[in-house]
Each structure stands twice: as structure tokens, then as C-alpha cells.
C-alpha positions in Angstrom: 95.7 58.7 86.2 96.8 62.1 84.9 97.2 64.7 87.6 95.4 67.0 85.2 92.3 64.8 85.7 92.8 64.8 89.4 92.6 68.6 89.3 89.2 68.3 87.6 90.4 69.4 84.2 88.3 68.1 81.3 90.4 65.6 79.3 88.6 66.7 76.1 90.6 69.9 76.0 93.8 68.0 75.3 95.0 68.2 71.7 97.9 65.9 70.9 98.9 66.1 74.6 98.6 69.9 74.6 95.8 72.2 75.8 94.6 75.0 73.5 95.3 78.5 74.9 91.7 79.5 75.1 90.8 76.2 76.8 93.6 76.8 79.3 92.2 80.1 80.1 88.7 78.8 80.5 89.8 76.0 82.8 91.7 78.5 85.0 88.5 80.6 85.3 86.6 77.6 86.5 88.7 77.2 89.6 86.8 79.3 92.1 89.6 81.2 93.8 87.4 83.6 95.7 87.0 84.2 99.4 83.5 84.0 101.0 83.1 87.3 102.8 82.4 85.6 106.1 85.6 83.5 106.1 89.1 84.4 107.4 92.5 83.6 106.0 93.2 79.9 106.7 89.8 78.7 105.5 90.6 75.2 104.1 88.0 75.3 101.3 89.2 78.6 100.1 92.8 77.6 100.3 92.1 74.4 98.4 91.0 76.4 95.4 94.1 78.5 95.6 96.4 75.4 95.7 94.4 73.9 92.9 95.1 76.9 90.7 98.8 76.7 91.5 99.0 73.1 90.5 96.9 73.6 87.4 99.6 75.9 86.0 102.3 73.2 86.4 100.2 70.9 84.1 99.2 73.7 81.6 102.7 75.1 81.1 105.2 72.2 81.1 108.0 73.8 79.0 108.0 76.9 81.3 108.1 74.8 84.4 111.0 72.8 83.0 113.0 76.0 82.3 112.1 77.9 85.4 112.7 77.4 89.1 109.5 77.5 91.3 109.0 78.2 94.9 105.6 77.8 96.6 105.6 79.9 99.8 102.0 79.2 100.7 98.5 79.0 99.1 98.7 82.7 98.8 102.1 83.1 97.1 104.3 81.4 94.6 107.4 82.5 92.6 109.2 81.6 89.4 112.7 82.5 88.3 113.6 82.2 84.7 117.4 82.7 84.4 118.9 84.8 81.6 122.1 84.7 79.7 123.2 87.7 81.9 122.1 86.5 85.4 121.6 88.9 88.2 122.8 92.5 88.1 125.4 93.0 85.4 127.5 96.1 85.9 128.9 96.2 82.3 125.6 95.7 80.6 123.4 97.6 83.0 120.8 94.9 82.7 119.2 93.9 85.9 116.4 91.4 86.7 112.8 92.3 86.1 109.6 91.1 87.9 106.1 90.4 86.6 103.3 90.4 89.1 99.8 88.9 89.1 97.1 87.7 91.4 94.9 84.6 91.0 92.3 85.4 93.7 89.0 87.0 92.6 86.2 88.8 94.4 82.9 87.0 95.1 80.1 87.1 92.6 76.4 87.6 93.2 75.3 84.6 91.2 71.7 85.5 91.0 72.6 88.8 89.3 74.7 87.2 86.5 73.2 86.0 83.2 75.6 83.0 83.3 77.4 80.9 85.9 80.1 83.2 87.3 82.6 80.3 87.3 81.4 78.5 84.2 83.7 80.3 81.7 80.8 80.3 79.2 81.6 81.4 75.6 79.0 83.4 73.7 79.1 86.1 71.0 82.9 86.1 71.0 83.2 86.7 74.7 84.3 84.5 77.7 82.1 85.2 80.7 83.6 84.6 84.2 84.7 86.2 87.4 88.4 86.8 87.0 88.3 87.1 83.2 89.5 90.7 83.5 90.8 90.8 87.1 93.2 89.1 86.5 93.5 85.6 85.3 93.6 87.0 81.7 97.0 88.6 82.4 98.5 85.5 84.2 97.4 83.0 81.5 98.5 85.3 78.6 102.0 85.9 80.0 102.5 82.2 80.9 101.3 81.0 77.5 103.7 83.5 75.9 106.7 82.3 78.0 105.6 78.6 77.5 105.7 79.0 73.7 109.1 80.7 73.9 110.6 78.2 76.2 109.3 75.3 74.0 111.2 76.9 71.1 114.4 77.0 73.0 114.4 80.7 73.8 116.4 82.1 76.8 116.1 85.7 77.9 119.1 88.1 78.1 118.2 89.1 81.7 116.8 87.2 84.7 113.0 87.3 84.7 110.9 86.6 87.8 107.2 86.0 88.2 105.4 86.4 91.5 101.7 85.5 91.9 99.5 86.3 94.9 96.4 84.7 96.2 95.0 87.5 98.4 95.4 90.7 96.4 91.7 91.4 96.9 92.4 91.3 100.6 95.4 93.7 100.5 98.1 91.1 99.8 99.1 90.7 103.5 99.6 86.9 103.2 100.7 86.9 99.6 102.8 89.8 98.3 104.1 91.0 101.7 105.5 87.5 102.4 106.9 87.3 98.8 108.7 90.7 99.4 110.2 89.4 102.7 111.4 86.3 100.9 113.0 88.4 98.1 114.6 90.9 100.6 116.2 88.0 102.4 117.9 87.0 99.1 118.8 90.6 98.4 116.9 90.7 95.1 116.5 94.1 93.5 114.7 94.7 90.2 115.1 97.2 87.4 111.4 97.4 87.1 108.2 95.6 88.2 105.1 95.3 86.0 101.8 94.6 87.6 98.1 94.8 86.6 96.8 98.3 86.1 95.2 100.6 83.6 94.2 99.2 80.2 94.0 100.4 76.6 91.1 102.7 77.2 88.5 103.0 74.4 85.8 105.6 74.5 86.5 106.2 78.2 87.4 109.9 78.1 84.7 112.1 76.7 85.8 113.8 73.5 88.5 111.3 72.6 87.7 108.6 70.1 91.2 107.2 69.7 92.2 104.3 72.1 94.8 105.3 74.6 97.3 102.9 76.2 97.5 104.1 79.8 100.5 102.9 81.7 100.3 104.0 85.4 103.5 105.2 86.9 101.8 106.4 90.2 99.3 104.9 92.5 96.8 106.3 95.0 96.8 105.2 98.6 94.2 103.1 100.3 92.4 103.8 103.6 89.1 102.5 105.0 87.7 103.9 108.2 85.3 102.5 110.7 82.8 105.1 112.0 80.9 103.8 115.0 78.4 105.3 117.5 77.3 103.4 120.6 74.1 103.6 122.6 72.2 101.5 125.2 70.4 98.6 123.5 66.7 98.1 124.2 63.2 97.6 122.8 62.4 99.7 119.7 59.1 100.8 121.3 61.1 103.0 123.7 63.7 104.8 121.5 66.0 107.3 123.1 65.7 111.0 122.3 69.1 111.0 120.5 69.6 107.9 118.4 73.0 106.6 117.4 71.9 106.2 113.8 71.0 109.9 113.6 74.4 110.9 115.0 76.1 108.6 112.4 73.9 110.0 109.6 74.8 113.6 110.5 78.5 112.5 110.4 78.2 111.1 107.0 76.4 114.2 105.7 79.2 116.4 107.0 81.8 114.2 105.2 79.8 114.5 102.0 79.6 118.3 102.3 83.4 118.6 102.9 85.2 116.7 100.1 89.0 116.7 99.9 90.4 119.6 97.9 91.4 119.3 94.2 95.0 118.8 93.3 96.8 118.5 90.0 99.7 116.0 90.2 102.6 116.1 87.8 101.6 112.8 86.4 98.0 113.9 85.7 99.1 117.3 84.3 101.5 115.5 81.9 98.7 113.2 80.8 96.3 116.1 80.1 98.9 117.9 78.1 99.6 114.8 76.0 95.9 114.2 75.2 95.2 117.8 74.5 96.1 117.5 70.7 93.5 114.7 70.5 90.7 117.0 71.8 89.6 119.7 69.3 88.6 123.2 70.2 88.0 124.5 73.8 88.4 121.1 75.4 91.9 120.7 74.1 92.7 124.2 75.3 91.4 123.4 78.8 93.4 120.2 79.0 96.6 121.9 77.8 96.2 124.7 80.3 94.8 122.8 83.3 97.2 124.3 85.9 96.8 127.9 84.6 93.0 127.7 84.6 93.0 126.4 88.2 89.5 126.5 89.8 87.7 126.8 86.5 89.4 123.6 85.3 88.5 121.7 88.5 84.9 122.9 88.3 84.7 121.5 84.8 86.5 118.2 85.7 84.2 117.6 88.7 81.3 116.8 86.3 83.0 113.4 85.5 83.7 110.8 88.2 86.5 109.4 86.2 88.2 112.8 86.0 87.5 113.7 89.6 89.2 110.5 90.8 92.4 111.7 89.1 92.2 115.1 90.9 91.4 114.5 94.5 91.3 112.0 97.3 87.9 110.3 96.9 85.5 109.1 99.6 83.1 106.2 99.1 80.6 105.2 101.7 80.6 101.4 101.3 79.0 99.8 104.4 76.3 100.5 106.9 75.1 98.2 109.8 73.0 98.4 112.8 70.6 96.1 114.7 70.2 92.5 113.7 66.4 92.8 114.3 63.9 95.4 113.2 62.4 95.8 116.7 65.6 96.1 118.7 67.7 99.3 119.3 71.3 98.5 118.2 74.0 98.8 120.8 76.2 100.1 118.0 75.7 101.5 114.5 78.6 101.4 112.0 79.6 102.8 108.7 82.7 102.2 106.6 84.1 104.8 104.3 86.8 103.9 101.7 89.2 106.5 100.5 91.7 106.5 97.7 94.4 108.9 98.7 96.0 111.3 96.2 99.5 112.4 97.1 100.4 114.1 99.4 97.5 112.9 101.5 98.8 110.1 103.7 96.6 107.8 105.8 97.4 109.8 108.9 96.5 113.1 107.3 93.3 111.8 105.7 92.1 110.4 109.0 92.7 113.8 110.7 90.8 115.5 107.9 87.8 113.2 108.4 87.8 113.7 112.2 87.8 117.5 111.6 84.9 117.2 109.1 82.8 115.1 111.5 83.6 117.2 114.6 81.7 115.0 116.9 83.3 113.0 119.7 80.4 110.6 119.8 81.6 109.2 116.5 84.5 106.8 117.1 87.0 106.5 114.2 89.4 103.6 113.6 91.3 102.2 110.7 89.7 99.2 109.0 92.1 96.6 107.5 95.4 97.6 106.0 96.0 101.3 105.1 98.7 102.2 102.6 100.0 105.7 101.7 100.1 106.8 98.0 102.9 105.4 95.9 104.7 108.4 94.3 105.5 108.4 90.6 108.6 106.6 89.3 110.5 109.6 88.1 112.8 107.7 85.7 110.0 105.4 84.3 111.1 106.0 80.7 114.4 104.3 81.5 112.9 101.2 83.1 110.5 99.1 81.1 108.7 101.9 79.3 110.6 101.4 76.0 110.1 97.6 76.1 106.3 98.1 76.6 106.2 100.7 73.8 108.0 98.3 71.4 105.6 95.5 72.2 102.6 97.9 71.8 103.7 99.0 68.3 103.7 95.3 67.2 100.4 94.4 68.9 98.3 97.6 68.8 100.0 99.9 66.2 99.1 103.5 66.2 97.8 103.6 69.7 99.5 106.3 71.8 101.0 105.3 75.1 100.6 107.8 78.0 101.7 107.9 81.7 98.8 107.7 84.0 97.6 107.6 87.6 96.4 104.3 89.1 93.3 105.3 91.1 92.8 101.7 92.5 95.4 99.7 94.4 97.7 96.9 93.3 100.1 94.5 94.9 102.9 96.4 93.3 102.9 98.9 96.2 104.5 96.3 98.4 107.5 96.1 96.1 108.6 99.7 96.3 111.7 98.9 98.4 113.1 96.3 96.0 112.5 98.0 92.6 113.8 101.1 90.8 110.5 101.5 88.9 106.9 100.3 89.3 104.7 100.1 86.2 101.0 99.1 86.0 99.4 98.1 82.7 96.9 95.7 81.2 97.4 95.2 77.5 93.7 94.7 76.7 91.5 97.1 74.9 88.4 97.9 77.1 85.5 100.2 76.7 83.5 101.8 79.5 81.0 98.9 79.6 83.7 96.2 79.8 85.6 98.0 82.5 82.5 98.4 84.6 82.2 94.6 84.8 85.4 94.4 86.8 84.1 93.5 90.3 80.7 93.8 88.7 78.2 91.4 87.1 78.8 89.5 83.9 82.6 90.1 83.9 83.9 89.1 80.5 86.7 89.4 77.9 86.6 89.0 74.2 88.5 86.1 72.6 90.1 88.7 70.2 91.3 90.7 73.2 92.7 87.6 74.8 94.7 86.7 71.7 96.0 90.3 71.4 97.1 90.1 75.0 99.0 86.9 74.2 100.6 88.6 71.2 101.7 91.5 73.4 103.3 89.4 76.1 105.0 87.2 73.4 106.6 90.3 71.8 107.4 91.9 75.2 109.1 88.8 76.7 111.1 88.1 73.5 113.0 91.4 73.7 114.0 91.0 77.4 
């Protein structure tokens, strides 16, 4: 029996022994590579889906797997090496190896709030609906389909190309990317550049600009979640204490809200504003072009847009609240979690101190929740590493769309690779409007078939020139 059938792949998608690109993508989406919130790493059911995805790729892309060497480090990490005609670091050519990143885990989906099965990969109205369709099985399948077609035609790259895929990016990449980096460090691998998921081709996402913009992030904000807890004696709700833990915690949250982090204009964001200024007529273009000179006035105007504000300050999101398990029992502890995206130069240590000073109440205990990472500073020489190749592929795939340096306000696995790469780039070659982008981690996540085919065209042109 075909191992494809053992993986649960529908045999009807085979065409002359080969799966259609769109069908490959849909089958990849049907593998539920998500982690139930209540489970920990090592859960066998969750790991089984991750392993299933890894093995699915070996069946879906045979020419690539014949040409490349593959290492499976764990359910959370596997690596490919496609050797080039100039293997390794070549002093005369100046051509070093490059690395493509991706992750195949996805966030959970609230099934009852979707209009379709979140893992059914249903097609309707030119879109494919599924969790992971944008974040980020689209990128993995497009790049592997591109390299599959090239390898089947006998192509070999000039330089060494590596691919590293992680299965726990949505959980900070501790078991996936961090282990991959250690493996690469042991082999003294160092890359000219790394390309990971990131900002898309933005369409109608910046008010006043109708032209799509290809946003390639060269800088990334840091990540910090803090536990805020207040303790009290548990007891019957009919005899509440005069000062309740929930009230103390509520006051702390209000103080945080009233004291946001200060505005800052990074070099990356300032460059971005200056480059989009010609696309914005009248006073808006003037404001963008003179953001630093306008100072407080500019920040006041920018604060009216959450998208703009996220580029200009460390943000605070209050994401979790918990107390008693019963409505008639006083909780022994109340808890809130705040999630911050740190804009350089705010480190995790400095941001924690800022929050403690804002709360100014020793009854509120503060501790770091999960993995905290400092901001990733911009790659200063980004135009020398990968940028030109992306620009060339963009001109073939999406002609006429300007490409701009940008700030990644979310976090990616690329941050773990700072020590083994000269340049980190983050880009998704898919055109997304505001509604589509809001479906990432939301309900009814979807991608258009046209977008998917354009993504394949981008990676085909991109890989061909490496």
C-alpha cells in the first residue's frame, strides 16, 4: 500500500502519479498540526500530527527529496540541505549559503465560530479556507513546490540552500528552532541571509495609500509576557474581605493603561515613512516626510491608528484574566497576563521595570511568563544580502509594486538565528488586504487560489536566481 494512503491522503488527488499543487496544499492543511491549550510539549497526539506533516512532504515532493539531504531532529524540527555548484563559503565568489525558514504548527481554532471546518481546506469563491492557510503552510508548500519543479527539471543552485522548518513556532520555538540553531552551530554553519515569514504585500492597509506595498521587515520587535498576581485568603463569597485581590489587580491594570510606553521613531520606520510620502498627497505626505521634525504632533496623529502606533512604541495587550473556579468562592489568587511587543531599545528587563513602576504596588507580584526575547535590531547591510534577489523576483511576479524596509511588530523564529546569519529578512510574497490579514489567528482564515499561484511564481523565480 502506498505510504501516501497510510498518511491519510486521498488517492483521488493523484494525477499520473503526481499531486496537483493546489491539492498538495489542501492536504497539508488537513493535517491538524495544532496544540490543544491544555497540553504540554511531548503530547503524543499533537506530536503525531507534526510527524505526519513531515512525512507528507516526503511523498508530495519526491524530486526535491532525491536532490536534498534531510535531517529530522524531532517532531518539532527538520532540516534540508540542497547543495550548490559553489558549496559552502566561497572566498572568491563571495557567495555563501542561505537559509529559508518556515513553521508547520498552527494556533487552535474555535470551530463553532468558523463558517467551515477549520481543517477541512474547503474551497469556495476562489478561496481555500483553513487554519494555517496564511500562517504559514502557504509559504512552506509554495517554496517546496517551486524547488520540486526546479529539481525535476535538473536545476542545481549556484550556492548552498538550506531549509529549516519548525513545529512549535506558535510556542516560541524552544523545541524547534532553538534546537535547529544548536545543531547548525555545532557544524559551524553561517548564512549570508535568512528569509522567514513576515510582513506581506499590503493592500489598502495604510490609510491614504491605494497602491500595494511589498513590506520586507529588516527589524523585529521583542516579546515579553508578564504574570500579574495578587493573593488573598480563600473563603466563602458571603464573607468577602474589605480589600479584595481582584480590586487590587484591577487598579494595577488601570495604572498600566494610563501610563503607556513612550513614542519612539526608529531608523527603519523613519525610512519607511519617507519612502511612502510620495504616495500620499497633500498634508499627509508632508507629515510622513517630516515625522522626526514634527515630533509630538506626528505622534499624536499616528496614535489614532493601532497599526501606526504599533510601529512607534512598545505595546501592551491585556490578554488573560483568571480568578476563582466557582462563582461563590473567594479566589486564593487572581491573575492577569499582559503581552508586550518591545520596540528597541526597550529590553525585557527594562520593560519589566517600567511596568513595576507603573503599578507601584507590592501586593501585585510580577513574573515573566514563557520565553521573553529582546528586540532584534535592524540588519544594517540588508540591501547587500537577499534584498536584490527578492526585488528581482518581485518584479517578475508583482511588477510595479514598490518594495520597502519595514518593522516586524510580531515575532518570528528568525530571531533565534541572529548568531549564525549576516542578515535576517522577513517577508510573505502574498497580497493581503486588511480583512484577509485579520484572519491570521482569527476566524475563517483563508487564502485565494490566485494568491497561492502568485506565491509559487515568486518562489520559483527567487530560487532560480540563487
